[in-house]
C-alpha positions in Angstrom: 5.7 4.9 -28.6 5.3 7.3 -25.7 5.5 7.2 -21.9 2.3 7.7 -20.1 2.6 9.5 -16.6 -0.8 9.4 -14.9 -2.1 9.7 -11.4 -5.3 7.8 -10.7 -7.5 8.7 -7.8 -10.6 7.0 -6.5 -13.6 9.2 -5.7 -17.0 8.3 -4.2 -20.3 8.8 -5.9 -21.3 11.3 -3.2 -18.3 13.4 -3.9 -18.6 13.5 -7.7 -21.0 16.5 -7.8 -18.7 18.3 -5.3 -15.8 17.8 -7.6 -17.7 19.2 -10.6 -18.4 22.4 -8.7 -14.7 23.0 -7.6 -13.6 26.6 -8.2 -10.3 25.4 -9.7 -12.2 24.1 -12.7 -14.1 27.3 -13.4 -11.5 28.8 -15.8 -11.4 25.7 -18.0 -13.8 24.4 -20.6 -15.0 20.8 -20.1 -15.6 18.3 -22.8 -17.9 15.3 -22.3 -18.0 12.2 -24.5 -18.7 8.5 -24.2 -16.0 5.8 -24.6 -16.6 2.2 -25.5 -13.6 -0.2 -25.2 -13.1 -3.8 -25.8 -10.1 -5.4 -24.0 -8.3 -8.4 -25.5 -6.3 -11.3 -24.1 -5.8 -15.0 -24.6 -8.0 -17.6 -23.1 -5.4 -18.2 -20.3 -4.8 -14.5 -19.8 -1.2 -14.7 -21.0 -1.1 -11.0 -21.9 -2.3 -9.7 -18.5 0.1 -12.1 -16.8 2.9 -10.4 -18.8 1.8 -7.0 -17.4 0.1 -5.7 -20.6 -3.3 -4.3 -21.5 -4.6 -4.3 -25.1 -7.8 -2.6 -26.1 -9.8 -1.2 -29.1 -11.6 2.0 -28.4 -14.5 3.4 -30.4 -14.1 7.2 -30.9 -16.2 9.7 -32.8 -14.5 9.3 -36.2 -13.4 5.6 -36.0 -11.4 3.2 -33.8 -8.1 3.4 -32.0 -6.1 0.4 -30.6 -3.8 0.8 -27.6 -1.2 -1.4 -26.0 0.1 -0.5 -22.5 3.0 -2.3 -20.7 3.3 -2.9 -16.9 5.7 0.0 -16.3 5.9 1.4 -12.7 2.9 1.9 -10.5 3.5 3.3 -7.0 0.7 4.7 -4.9 -1.5 5.7 -7.8 1.2 7.2 -10.0 1.4 5.1 -13.2 4.4 5.4 -15.5 4.4 3.0 -18.5 5.1 2.7 -22.2 2.2 3.0 -24.5 1.5 2.4 -28.2 -1.6 4.0 -29.7 -2.8 4.1 -33.3 -5.9 4.4 -35.4 -7.3 1.3 -37.1 -9.8 0.6 -39.9 -12.9 -0.9 -38.3 -13.4 -2.4 -34.9 -11.2 -5.5 -35.4 -7.8 -5.7 -33.6 -4.8 -5.3 -36.0 -1.6 -6.4 -34.1 0.5 -6.2 -37.3 0.5 -2.4 -36.8 2.5 -2.6 -33.6 6.3 -2.4 -33.9 8.2 -5.6 -33.5 8.8 -6.4 -29.8 5.9 -4.3 -28.5 3.9 -7.4 -27.7 5.7 -10.0 -25.6 7.3 -12.8 -27.5 5.4 -15.3 -25.4 2.0 -14.2 -26.7 0.4 -16.2 -29.5 -1.3 -13.3 -31.3 -3.7 -15.6 -33.2 -5.2 -16.6 -29.8 -6.1 -13.0 -28.8 -9.9 -12.6 -28.2 -12.3 -10.1 -26.6 -12.2 -10.5 -22.8 -14.4 -7.7 -21.4 -15.8 -4.2 -22.2 -15.7 -0.9 -20.5 -18.4 1.8 -21.3 -18.1 5.1 -19.5 -18.7 8.8 -19.8 -15.6 10.9 -19.7 -15.6 14.6 -18.7 -12.2 16.2 -19.6 -10.4 19.4 -18.8 -7.1 20.6 -20.2 -5.5 22.3 -17.1 -2.5 24.6 -17.0 -0.8 24.1 -13.7 2.5 25.9 -13.2 4.6 25.2 -16.2 2.7 22.0 -17.1 -0.2 20.9 -19.2 -2.4 18.3 -17.5 -5.4 16.4 -18.8 -7.8 16.0 -15.9 -10.7 13.5 -16.4 -13.6 12.2 -14.5 -14.7 8.7 -15.7 -18.1 7.3 -14.7 -19.5 4.1 -16.1 -19.3 0.3 -16.0 -17.0 -2.6 -16.8 -18.8 -5.7 -18.0 -17.7 -9.3 -18.4 -19.4 -12.7 -18.5 -22.8 -11.3 -17.4 -21.3 -9.4 -14.5 -20.4 -5.7 -14.0 -18.5 -3.3 -11.8 -18.7 0.4 -11.3 -16.1 2.9 -12.7 -15.8 6.2 -10.9 -12.4 7.7 -10.8 -10.3 10.8 -11.5 -7.2 10.6 -13.7 -4.6 13.3 -14.1 -2.3 12.7 -17.1 0.8 14.8 -17.5 0.8 15.9 -21.2 3.8 18.3 -20.8 5.8 19.6 -17.9 6.8 18.0 -14.6 5.4 15.6 -12.0 5.6 18.3 -9.3 2.8 20.2 -11.0 0.8 17.0 -11.4 0.8 16.5 -7.6 0.2 20.2 -6.9 -3.1 19.9 -8.8 -4.0 16.6 -7.1 -3.3 18.0 -3.6 -5.5 21.0 -4.3 -8.3 18.7 -5.3 -7.8 16.6 -2.2 -8.2 19.6 0.1 -11.8 19.8 -1.0 -13.1 16.3 -1.7 -12.2 12.9 -0.4 -9.9 11.0 -2.9 -7.4 8.2 -2.5 -4.5 7.2 -4.8 -5.6 4.1 -6.7 -3.5 1.3 -8.3 -6.6 -0.4 -9.7 -6.9 0.1 -13.5 -10.1 -0.4 -15.5 -8.4 -3.4 -17.0 -7.9 -4.9 -13.6 -11.6 -4.5 -12.8 -12.4 -6.3 -16.0 -10.1 -9.2 -15.3 -11.5 -9.6 -11.8 -14.9 -10.1 -13.3 -13.4 -12.7 -15.6 -12.1 -14.6 -12.6 -8.5 -13.5 -13.2 -7.6 -11.1 -10.4 -3.9 -10.1 -10.9 -3.2 -7.8 -8.0 -0.3 -9.3 -6.2 1.8 -8.1 -3.3 4.8 -6.0 -4.5 8.2 -7.7 -4.3 10.6 -6.6 -1.6 13.4 -4.6 -3.3 16.7 -6.4 -3.7 19.1 -4.0 -2.0 22.7 -4.5 -3.1 26.0 -3.1 -1.8 26.5 -0.8 -4.7 23.4 1.2 -3.9 23.6 4.6 -2.2 21.7 5.3 1.0 19.3 7.5 -0.9 18.6 4.9 -3.6 17.9 2.3 -0.9 15.5 4.6 0.9 13.6 5.4 -2.3 13.2 1.7 -3.1 12.1 0.7 0.4 9.7 3.7 1.0 8.2 3.1 -2.4 7.7 -0.6 -1.6 5.9 0.3 1.6 3.7 2.9 -0.2 2.7 0.2 -2.6 1.8 -2.0 0.3 -0.2 0.7 1.9 -2.4 1.3 -1.1 -2.8 -2.5 -1.7 -4.0 -3.0 1.9 -6.5 -0.2 1.8 -8.0 -1.3 -1.5 -8.0 -4.9 -0.4 -10.1 -4.1 2.7 -12.8 -2.3 0.7 -12.9 -5.1 -1.8 -13.1 -7.9 0.8 -14.2 -6.3 4.1 -11.5 -8.4 5.8 -10.1 -6.5 8.7 -6.7 -8.1 8.6 -6.0 -5.8 5.6 -6.5 -2.7 7.8 -4.2 -4.2 10.5 -1.6 -4.7 7.8 -2.2 -1.1 6.7 -1.4 0.1 10.2 1.8 -2.1 10.3 2.9 -0.6 7.0 2.4 3.0 8.3 4.7 2.0 11.2 7.3 0.6 8.8 7.3 3.9 6.8 7.8 5.9 10.0 10.7 3.6 10.9 12.3 4.0 7.6 12.2 7.8 7.9 13.8 7.5 11.3 16.6 5.3 10.0 17.4 7.5 7.1 16.6 11.0 8.5 20.3 11.9 8.8 20.3 12.4 5.0 17.3 14.9 5.1 16.6 18.2 6.7 14.7 17.9 10.0 11.7 19.8 8.6 11.3 17.2 5.9 11.5 14.2 8.2 9.1 15.8 10.6 6.6 16.7 7.9 6.4 13.2 6.5 6.3 11.7 10.0 3.4 14.0 11.0 1.3 12.7 8.1 1.9 9.1 9.1 1.1 9.8 12.8 -2.2 11.6 11.9 -3.4 8.5 9.9 -2.3 6.2 12.7 -4.2 8.2 15.3 -7.4 7.9 13.2 -7.1 4.2 12.7 -5.8 2.9 16.1 -9.1 3.5 18.0 -11.1 1.9 15.2 -9.0 -1.2 15.2 -8.3 -1.6 18.9 -10.3 -4.9 19.1 -8.9 -6.6 16.0 -5.6 -8.1 17.4 -7.7 -10.0 19.9 -10.1 -11.3 17.3 -7.2 -12.4 15.1 -5.5 -14.2 17.9 -8.7 -16.0 19.0 -9.5 -17.1 15.4 -6.1 -18.7 15.1 -6.9 -21.2 17.9 -7.5 -24.6 16.4 -10.6 -25.2 18.6 -13.9 -24.4 17.0 -15.2 -22.7 20.2 -12.4 -20.1 20.1 -13.2 -19.4 16.4 -16.9 -18.9 17.3 -15.9 -16.5 20.1 -13.7 -14.6 17.6 -16.6 -14.3 15.2 -18.9 -12.9 18.0 -16.2 -10.4 18.9 -16.0 -9.3 15.3 -19.8 -9.0 15.0 -19.8 -7.0 18.2 -17.2 -4.5 17.3 -17.1 -4.3 13.5 -20.4 -2.5 13.0 -19.4 0.4 15.1 -15.9 0.4 13.6 -17.3 0.5 10.1 -19.2 3.6 10.9 -16.0 5.3 12.1 -14.2 4.0 9.0 -16.8 5.4 6.6 -16.5 8.7 8.3 -12.7 8.6 7.9 -13.1 7.6 4.3 -15.2 10.7 3.7 -12.7 13.0 5.4 -10.7 14.8 2.7 -7.7 15.1 5.1 -7.0 11.3 4.8 -6.5 11.4 1.1 -4.6 14.7 1.3 -2.1 13.2 3.8 -1.6 10.0 1.8 -1.2 12.0 -1.4 1.3 14.3 0.4 3.4 11.2 1.2 3.1 10.0 -2.4 4.2 13.4 -3.7 7.1 13.5 -1.2 8.3 10.1 -2.6 7.9 10.8 -6.3 9.3 14.4 -6.2 12.1 13.5 -3.7 10.8 16.0 -1.3 13.4 15.1 1.3 16.0 16.9 -0.9 14.4 20.3 -0.3 16.7 22.2 2.0 19.5 19.7 2.0 23.0 21.0 2.9 26.3 19.6 1.8 26.4 17.1 4.8 22.9 15.8 3.9 24.0 15.2 0.3 27.2 13.6 1.4 25.3 11.1 3.6 22.8 10.5 0.8 25.6 9.4 -1.6 27.3 7.0 0.9 27.1 3.3 0.4 24.0 1.6 1.8 26.2 -0.8 3.8 27.5 2.2 5.9 23.9 3.3 6.4 22.8 -0.2 7.4 25.5 -0.4 10.1 24.2 2.8 11.6 20.6 1.5 11.5 21.4 -1.9 13.0 23.5 -0.3 15.8 20.6 2.1 16.5 18.0 -0.7 16.5 20.0 -3.1 18.6 20.6 -0.4 21.2 16.9 0.4 21.4 16.2 -3.2 22.3 16.2 -3.7 26.1 16.4 -7.5 26.4 16.2 -7.3 30.2 12.6 -6.0 29.9 11.5 -9.4 28.6 12.1 -11.0 32.0 9.5 -8.8 33.7 5.7 -8.7 33.5 3.5 -8.5 30.4 3.6 -4.7 30.1 7.4 -4.7 30.3 7.6 -7.3 27.6 5.1 -5.5 25.4 7.1 -2.3 25.7 9.7 -4.0 23.5 7.3 -4.9 20.7 8.2 -1.9 18.5 11.9 -2.5 18.9 11.5 -6.2 18.0 9.5 -5.3 14.9 12.1 -2.7 13.8 14.9 -5.1 14.1 13.0 -7.8 12.2 12.4 -5.2 9.4 16.1 -4.7 9.1 16.7 -8.4 8.9 14.1 -8.7 6.1 15.3 -5.7 4.1 19.0 -6.4 4.3 19.5 -10.1 4.8 21.5 -10.3 1.5 24.1 -8.0 2.9 25.0 -10.0 6.0 25.9 -13.6 6.7 25.0 -16.3 9.2 24.9 -13.9 12.1 21.8 -12.2 10.7 20.1 -15.6 10.2 20.8 -16.5 13.8 19.1 -13.3 14.9 16.1 -13.5 12.6 14.6 -16.8 13.9 14.2 -15.8 17.5 13.0 -12.3 16.4 10.2 -13.8 14.3 9.2 -16.1 17.2 9.3 -13.2 19.6 7.1 -11.0 17.4 4.5 -13.8 17.1 4.4 -14.4 20.9 4.3 -10.7 21.6 1.3 -10.4 19.2 -0.5 -13.1 21.2 0.4 -11.5 24.5 -0.9 -8.2 23.2 -4.2 -9.8 22.1 -4.6 -11.3 25.6 -4.1 -7.8 27.1 -6.8 -6.4 24.7 -9.3 -9.1 25.6 -9.0 -8.5 29.3 -10.0 -4.9 28.7 -13.1 -5.8 26.7 -15.2 -6.1 29.9 -18.5 -5.0 28.2 -18.2 -7.6 25.5 -17.0 -10.4 27.9 -20.0 -9.9 30.2 -22.4 -10.4 27.3 -21.0 -13.9 26.5 -22.6 -17.1 27.9 -20.8 -18.3 31.1 -19.2 -21.3 29.3 -17.7 -19.0 26.7 -16.5 -16.6 29.3 -14.7 -19.5 31.0 -13.1 -20.4 27.7 -11.8 -16.9 27.3 -10.4 -16.7 30.8 -8.7 -20.0 30.3 -7.1 -18.7 27.2 -5.9 -15.5 29.0 -4.2 -17.7 31.6 -1.8 -18.8 28.9 -0.1 -15.5 29.5 2.2 -17.2 32.0 3.4 -19.7 29.4 3.9 -17.0 26.8 6.0 -14.9 29.2 8.2 -18.0 29.9 8.6 -18.6 26.1 9.4 -14.9 25.6 12.1 -15.0 28.2 13.7 -18.0 26.6 13.6 -16.4 23.2 15.1 -13.3 24.6 18.1 -15.3 25.8 18.6 -16.6 22.2 18.2 -13.1 20.9 20.9 -11.8 23.2 23.3 -14.4 21.8 22.4 -13.4 18.2 22.7 -9.8 19.1 26.2 -10.2 20.4 27.2 -12.1 17.3 25.8 -9.4 15.0 27.4 -6.6 17.1 30.7 -8.3 16.7 30.1 -8.5 12.9 29.3 -4.8 12.8 32.3 -3.8 14.7 
């Protein structure tokens, strides 16, 4: 058994030739060969549900079978246990695996071929710093049940050395060609074709009182990085714009976490990470400015509002897609996301720490949460909810940050946090609707193209702003009560 540490990057067909001509490859000999693989599972996909992948690979001088466990997979960096061994012939031989390698719940007699992957692999053995890294470009197809999907990806596997060198090489590549961290394995592509997509949202970390501030930060920032990759990949798989909106929200969550925990890191480190997040936000915000309005309209139960939302999406999505393709082809996007991934996995915030930073890092998370709650509560100006729409919307970020704290740390507080969470959730939803109304009123060009009856429907909808502001004011009063109770608990 060995531990596989591998960074997977997606690359476009247009960029593959540019990758092959990179100067950094010129000093290393490339090997190219074909790989044919058959993946196995039970009829009900019990093995993949257990987080395992089992395959038989045809190689030049025979066959090799490999079993990989779920392990850890955060923002393209895969760390998992792996068993690999030669076999006689192309038939699977599970008896060769050590006891306990396959999950006990798997009936090995029920394992059968599920799908195949056939691809060409170009491989370089790279010396980077003090590390040996296998860099490969895989190009081919995954096939199942008469369907197929394209394989085109870079993989950087750490053969010896340290993860820092792995990211140094990946970042150098990302300066020249557009790449993105990928959590989608070849096995997952195959299972999707079989009708068994197994990508699921990562589970929110269970923060406990024994954890240090640094440990909690690592868990929460890693969780958001996983979410970020999932939303990006989900959009390109489905073309559903809600995934990009979630991508933007996740970026904001990451920036908030850095702000909460920045006392444990040198200012240069927090500023560096925040600058990467802000750059990505600034690229996406203009592209998605119309989507909150479309989403709010489509939630209306009346068919007419859903039709209007569809027309809005038709009107804006084509132009937005052009801008999004341009962003996807910009190497800086992948470079900045990879920089955040490297910062997480190499604990970049520790660079330049002094004794005070290290002392704060080691403190109990409960002490850190008290500081975060106190900061978030003081940022919330409940009096602004009693004014006009722009005043109320100015509190949207503060409401979201406070709700994040409630979601992350609800296990560490009692009834007071529950009393605060309910009005916060209702407030965030109403502020989202209010924001959508504000967006629609600015889309004059689109509104003027609608038939008069649909324009009337939209203007009727925007007049609900008065009711929303009334509800927001009432929720703010409940929030004040919950805030006072929690402040008393913190004291």
